[in-house]
N, C-alpha and C positions, 0 to 999 in steps of 0.2 A: 411173384416176379412177373412183370409184363415185358414182353419183347416187342420192340417196334422198329420200323425203319423210317428214316427221314431222308429227304432229297439231298444228294451231294452234287457238287458242281462238275465233277469229272465226268466226261461223256464217254460212253462205251461205243466202239466202232461197230455198230450194228443196229438192230431195230429197237434196242432198249438203252437205257442209261444206267451206269453203275451208281449205286447209292450206298450210303453208310448204314450199317446194321448196329443198332444200339440196344441196350437193355436198361431197365430202370425199375426200382422197387415200387411196390404198390402204394407206398407213401410219397412217391414222386422224387425220392432221393436216390443217390448212388448211380446217376446216369453214367454209362460207360460205353464207349465205342468198341465194338467187337471186330468189325471188318469194314473196309472202305470199298470193297469190290462186289457188293451184293447186287445181283441181277434179278433173281426171282426165287420162288419157293419150290419145294418138291411135294407132290401129292403123297399123302400118307394113306394108303389104301384102307386100312381097317379103322382108323380113328383120326380123322382130319381135324377134329376139335378136341384139343388137349386141355384137360381141366387145369385151371390156374394159369393158362397162357393166353395172351392176346397179341395179335399182330395186326398192324395197319400201316399204310403208306400214305403220308400226308401229301406226297407229290401228286397222287391221284385222288386227293380229297377223300381219303378213307376207304378206298376200294381195297379189299383184303386179298392178299396172296395166300396160298396154302402154306402153312408153316409147320415144320417138322422138328420136334425135339424128342429124342429117345435116349433114355439113360444119361441125361444131362449132356447130350451131344446134339448140336444143331446141324442139320443137313440142308444145303442150299445150292443154288446155281451162282457161281462167281464168274468174273471175267475170264478166268483161266480154265473153267470147267466145273464139274460137280465137286463140291467141297464139303468138309466137315470141320467143326470147331467146337471146343468145349464151351459151355455157357458162361464160363468166366473169361473167355477170350483166348485161352491157351490152346496149344496143340492143334493149330490149324493145319489142315492137310487137303491137298487136291487129290481126290481118289480116281478121277477120270478127266483127262484133258481133251476129250472129244468135244466138238462143237456142241453147245448145249441145245436141247430141244425139250419136248415134253418128258418129264421124269416122274416116276412113280416108285415109292418105297413100299416093298412088300416082303415080309419075312426078313431074311438076312441080306437082301439084295436091293439095289436100285436099278430099275428097268427104265430105259430111255430110248427115244428115237432121235437121231442126229438132226441138227439144223443144217440144211443143205440147199443148193440151188437145184430146183426141179429140172429133170432132163428135158431138153428141147424147149425150155421156158426161159427166155432171156429176162434177167432181173427179177425172176420169181423165186422167192425163198420161202421155205416152210419147215416145220418140225415133223417132216414125214420121211426122213432118210432112214438108213438101216437101223435096226433095233439091236441094242446091246443090253447086257446086264453086268453089274460090277458089285463086288462084295462091299458091305458097309465099311469094312476095315481097309479097303483099297485092294490093289493088285491089278493084274491085267484084265481088262474088260473082255467078256465073252460075246462074240458077235453071233446074234441069233438069226438075223435075216439080212438079205442083200437087197438093195434097191428100195423102192417105195414101200413103206410099211409104217404108217402112222399108228403109234401105240395108243390104245384106248383104255386098257385095263390090265392089271396083273393081280391074280387071285389064286391062292393056294397052289402055286406052281404052274398055273396056266397063264399064258400071255395072249392077249386079244389085240389084234391089229386090223387096220383097214388096208385093203389092197388097192392098187391103182385101177383106174378105169372109171367110166361114168355110166351108171352109178357104181360105186365101189362095194365090195363085199366085206363082211366082218368074218374073220377066221380066227381060230385059236390053235395053240400048240403048247406042248409041255416044254418048259425051258430046258429040260434035260434031253429032249429029243426034238429040236425045232424043225427037223425035216418032215415030220408027220403032222400035217395040218388038217384041221377039221373046219368045215364051213358052218358057221353059226347062223348067219343071215346072208342068203344069196342076194346079190345086188338088186335092190328094189328102189323105186322112187317114192314109195310111201313110207311114212313113219311106222316103225315096227316095235313090238314088245315081244321079248323072247327070253327064255331061261338061259342061264350061262352055258348050259350044255347043248343049246340049240333047239330044245323042245318048246312046245307051246308058243309057236311063232304066230302072232296075230297082228293085224293092222290096228293102229291106234286111232 
């Protein structure tokens, strides 16, 4: 099975345009539209390249989005929020209707930072709003941070975000206890290489 997206005419009221999500067999047969409101993919933390799956977007001349299929369910960003749909096009469900931003699937949750207007910045929008997580099956999203917190990574229960400021710092916290934050990289203006636990911090 190859999953692809192609450009649709309907325009999304935001920085992206909604497109149609299709699937087609390896023999080129069985083309089927799965959704008409596809905005973008979700990063799959442990395995972003899934065997037997290919995704591309001909609107951008082949530039690939992250594409996430787990247990025959596709997770993606739709016009209405974070959504899931079976690979046969059935059982479509919006699992979070927060304004979409950067989204990462790790374990049984999708972690994401909201798309918002940056404070005191007229007409400046970015995916650096409050960070949430929501179960793959849906339910009420859990708010992990308030204010500026661009998500960078989610790994084994840890969530890594960038703080506000120039330069910003990289901090991490357990999703089960977001109030206790650890600094991984203190704000520095040089490129750094560091272990996920904050050790072996060196300039690149």
